[in-house]
C-alpha positions as CSV (number, residue, x, y, z in Angstrom):
1,X,-11.8,-31.0,44.5
2,X,-11.0,-32.8,41.2
3,X,-13.3,-30.3,39.4
4,X,-11.4,-27.3,40.8
5,X,-8.0,-28.9,39.8
6,X,-9.3,-29.6,36.3
7,X,-10.6,-26.0,36.0
8,X,-7.3,-24.6,37.3
9,X,-5.3,-26.8,34.8
10,X,-7.7,-25.7,32.0
11,X,-7.2,-22.0,32.9
12,X,-3.4,-22.2,33.1
13,X,-3.3,-24.1,29.8
14,X,-5.5,-21.5,28.2
15,X,-3.3,-18.7,29.5
16,X,-0.1,-20.5,28.3
17,X,-1.5,-21.0,24.8
18,X,-2.8,-17.4,24.6
19,X,0.6,-16.1,25.7
20,X,2.4,-18.2,23.1
21,X,0.1,-17.2,20.2
22,X,-0.2,-13.5,21.0
23,X,3.0,-11.4,20.6
24,X,4.1,-9.8,23.8
25,X,3.8,-6.0,24.0
26,X,7.6,-5.7,23.9
27,X,7.7,-7.8,20.6
28,X,4.8,-5.6,19.2
29,X,6.8,-2.5,20.1
30,X,9.9,-3.9,18.3
31,X,7.7,-4.5,15.2
32,X,6.1,-1.1,15.4
33,X,9.6,0.5,15.8
34,X,10.8,-1.3,12.7
35,X,7.9,0.1,10.7
36,X,8.4,3.6,12.1
37,X,12.1,3.6,11.4
38,X,11.5,2.3,7.9
39,X,8.7,4.9,7.2
40,X,10.7,7.8,8.6
41,X,13.2,7.4,5.9
42,X,10.6,7.5,3.1
43,X,9.6,10.6,1.1
44,X,6.2,10.7,2.8
45,X,6.6,9.3,6.3
46,X,3.1,10.1,7.6
47,X,1.4,8.3,4.6
48,X,3.8,5.4,5.1
49,X,2.9,5.1,8.8
50,X,-0.8,5.4,8.3
51,X,-0.8,2.6,5.7
52,X,1.8,0.3,7.2
53,X,1.7,0.6,11.0
54,X,-1.5,-1.3,11.4
55,X,0.3,-4.3,9.9
56,X,3.4,-4.2,12.1
57,X,2.7,-7.5,13.8
58,X,2.4,-9.3,10.4
59,X,5.3,-7.5,8.9
60,X,7.4,-8.2,12.0
61,X,11.0,-6.9,11.3
62,X,11.1,-8.3,7.7
63,X,11.9,-5.7,5.0
64,X,10.5,-7.9,2.2
65,X,7.2,-8.3,4.1
66,X,7.2,-4.5,4.5
67,X,7.6,-4.0,0.8
68,X,4.8,-6.4,0.0
69,X,2.5,-4.7,2.4
70,X,3.5,-1.3,1.0
71,X,2.6,-2.4,-2.5
72,X,-0.6,-4.0,-1.3
73,X,-1.6,-0.7,0.4
74,X,-0.8,1.1,-2.9
75,X,-2.8,-1.3,-4.9
76,X,-5.8,-0.8,-2.6
77,X,-5.5,2.9,-2.7
78,X,-5.2,2.9,-6.5
79,X,-8.3,0.7,-6.8
80,X,-10.3,2.9,-4.5
81,X,-9.2,6.0,-6.4
82,X,-10.1,4.4,-9.8
83,X,-13.6,3.4,-8.4
84,X,-14.2,7.0,-7.1
85,X,-13.2,8.5,-10.4
86,X,-15.4,6.1,-12.3
87,X,-18.4,7.1,-10.2
88,X,-17.6,10.7,-10.8
89,X,-17.3,10.2,-14.6
90,X,-20.8,8.6,-14.6
91,X,-22.5,11.4,-12.6
92,X,-25.3,13.2,-14.5
93,X,-24.0,16.6,-13.3
94,X,-20.6,16.2,-15.0
95,X,-19.9,17.9,-18.4
96,X,-18.9,16.0,-21.5
97,X,-15.4,17.6,-21.3
98,X,-14.9,16.6,-17.7
99,X,-16.2,13.1,-18.4
100,X,-13.6,12.7,-21.2
101,X,-10.7,13.9,-18.9
102,X,-11.9,11.5,-16.2
103,X,-12.0,8.7,-18.7
104,X,-8.3,9.3,-19.6
105,X,-7.5,9.4,-15.9
106,X,-9.3,6.1,-15.3
107,X,-7.1,4.6,-18.1
108,X,-4.0,5.9,-16.4
109,X,-5.1,4.5,-13.1
110,X,-5.9,1.1,-14.6
111,X,-2.4,1.1,-16.1
112,X,-1.0,2.0,-12.7
113,X,-3.0,-0.8,-11.0
114,X,-1.6,-3.3,-13.5
115,X,2.0,-2.1,-12.9
116,X,1.6,-2.3,-9.1
117,X,0.3,-5.8,-9.5
118,X,3.3,-6.6,-11.7
119,X,5.6,-5.1,-9.1
120,X,4.0,-7.1,-6.3
121,X,4.3,-10.3,-8.4
122,X,8.0,-9.6,-9.0
123,X,8.6,-9.0,-5.3
124,X,6.7,-12.1,-4.3
125,X,9.0,-14.2,-6.4
126,X,12.2,-12.6,-4.9
127,X,13.0,-15.3,-2.3
128,X,12.9,-18.1,-4.9
129,X,14.7,-16.2,-7.6
130,X,18.2,-16.9,-8.6
131,X,18.6,-13.3,-9.9
132,X,17.4,-11.1,-7.0
133,X,18.8,-7.9,-8.5
134,X,16.9,-8.5,-11.7
135,X,13.7,-9.1,-9.8
136,X,14.2,-5.9,-7.7
137,X,15.0,-4.0,-10.9
138,X,11.8,-5.1,-12.5
139,X,9.8,-4.2,-9.3
140,X,11.4,-0.7,-9.4
141,X,10.6,-0.3,-13.1
142,X,6.9,-1.3,-12.6
143,X,6.5,0.9,-9.5
144,X,8.1,3.9,-11.3
145,X,5.8,3.4,-14.2
146,X,2.8,3.3,-11.8
147,X,3.9,6.7,-10.4
148,X,4.2,8.2,-13.9
149,X,0.7,7.0,-14.7
150,X,-0.7,8.4,-11.5
151,X,0.8,11.8,-12.2
152,X,-0.3,11.7,-15.8
153,X,-3.8,11.6,-14.5
154,X,-3.3,14.7,-12.3
155,X,-1.5,16.5,-15.2
156,X,-4.5,15.8,-17.5
157,X,-6.9,17.2,-14.9
158,X,-4.8,20.3,-14.4
159,X,-4.7,21.0,-18.1
160,X,-8.5,21.1,-18.3
161,X,-10.9,23.5,-16.8
162,X,-12.8,21.3,-14.5
163,X,-15.1,22.0,-11.6
164,X,-12.9,22.9,-8.6
165,X,-14.8,20.5,-6.3
166,X,-14.3,17.6,-8.8
167,X,-10.7,18.5,-9.3
168,X,-10.0,18.7,-5.6
169,X,-11.5,15.3,-4.9
170,X,-9.7,13.6,-7.7
171,X,-6.3,15.2,-7.0
172,X,-6.5,14.4,-3.3
173,X,-7.1,10.7,-4.0
174,X,-4.5,10.5,-6.7
175,X,-1.9,12.3,-4.6
176,X,-2.5,9.8,-1.8
177,X,-2.0,6.9,-4.1
178,X,1.1,8.5,-5.7
179,X,2.7,9.0,-2.2
180,X,2.1,5.4,-1.3
181,X,3.7,4.3,-4.6
182,X,6.6,6.6,-4.0
183,X,7.1,5.1,-0.5
184,X,6.8,1.6,-1.9
185,X,9.5,2.4,-4.5
186,X,11.8,3.8,-1.7
187,X,11.4,0.6,0.3
188,X,12.1,-1.5,-2.8
189,X,15.2,0.5,-3.6
190,X,16.5,-0.2,-0.1
191,X,16.0,-3.9,0.0
192,X,19.3,-5.6,0.7
193,X,19.8,-8.7,-1.5
């Protein structure tokens, strides 16, 4: 009998702890709705939802966390795109002209990555900053610069006669990154401080 009582007590304790640690489905729904509402106002809502909805429970209903996650998603996308283009530039089948254009594009993307990191650093210091508007202004500037660099890459590719398959692959990756950057900028612009 004591063993059954112990097991029952253990089971109910486990359930209580699991319930306290795991957000309820209604709380999760609230968090997802926050992300959906925020993303629906951005320039590229579907890109926003795809990149941020999986993080709804960690973002909660916190606009600053949402911005940080948006910048992190942008950084990941830019890094992946840079890696993809670097591999293409080293391919044996690529022409010297295409390789030169890709090298310029990689430089633009590396600049973009640095700017996104700077924006993320600025946003991460927002809560402790005495001049919140200045921090947000810096984050906006860095993110805008990243977008410019991303589009410089696509402009450079469009100006050259590259293989259509290579051009399509690069443009698709860069456009995805630029859309995430644009969405992050929108969310930064709408932070209330």
